[in-house]
N, C-alpha and C positions, 0 to 999 in steps of 0.2 A: 166034452169041453165045453165049462163054464165062457159064459162073454164077456167083451172085453169091455164094455162099457160097463156089463156089471162092476168087478173085477176094480178096475180104475176109480172105476164109485168108490171102491171099498178106499183102495191102496195109497190113494192119491192123495185126502182130505188124512191122512193117516201122516201120511211123510209130511204133509206140512207143518199140521203141528206137534210131528217127533222132532224136525226137525227144529222149530220152533221153539219150541221149551228148551234143545239141549244147548241152540244159539244163546237163550235168555239165563241161563243155571253151568254154563259150559267151568264152572271153578268145581261141582261135583263131580268132573276125571281126573284134577287134583290131586283129591283128597282119596279118590274113594281106593276100595282094597282088590287085590288079584278077584280072591270070591265075590264082588259084587261085576267086575267085570268076563268071567266066571261067567257068570250066571248072564249074563246080558249078554254072550254071543252065546250057550243055547239057547235063546229066545228069538235071537232076530235067524239063530241056525232054525226052527223048525218051524219057522216063520217064510224062509226064502223055501224050504222043500218044500212046504205047502203052495206057496204060488210058482215055482215050477213044475210040480204036479199038477197042474191044476188050469196048467199058462204057463203053455212049453212049447210056446208054438213066436218059430224064427221067419219069420213076414216082411214081404216089405211095410212099410208104416209104422202108426203110433207107438199100436199096442205090441209093438216088441220093446219099449220097451217098455212091461208091461213083465215079457219074460228078464228079458238082462235085472229089471229092479230086484228078480230073486235070484236070481246069479250071486249079485252083488252079495245079499243082508247073507247068504248063504255062505258065501266064502270067509265076509265076514267076521259071521260069530265061529264057524271053525278055525279062524285068525284066534281069535280072544276065546275062543276055549282052549289052544292050543302054546297063547304066545300070549298069553295076562301084559305079564306084563311087561310086553314093549308094546303094550294097545294104553298103559300107563304112564311107559316115555315118552310117546308119541305125547297124547295128553299136555305135555308142560309147550306146547307150543302148539297156541291157541293162537295167529294166524291161523296161520296149519291147517286145521281145522275147520276157525271159523270159517273160511274156504269151502272144504268143500263139503256143509251143509248147505250153504247160497248153491251149492250145483245142486243137490239134490232137495233144493227146498224147486229150489225152479223142474224139475222136472216134475216132481209130490203138486205145481201148478199148475202142469200141463196135463200131467195125465188131468185129474180133477174137471180144466179142463174138459175135458175132452171124452168125460165122462157125459158133466152130465148138460154139454153144449147139445142142440135142436140138430 
């Protein structure tokens, strides 16, 4: 099984960068198409599944955040693949989206901290 710090060192900064760019460009979701949401969902599904396959660790401590992130992204990907119109409708509520991305950013910052601390 892959080392938790190695995966967190990749996943943490990726979550921070993605959530920061989505927050800055939140308007792109309102003008997105169902096909774009579907493609995003397919990529999230594959990424989440890869995380779960490499790190399905259900133990106490911060490494469980990696496993939970994998499951979250896989399920979010499935939701976006099967219900892209609902995702587009939800994107109209930018305050809810902003709160969600900020929570994800905090998880990414915490993972990054855990990965790169001594």
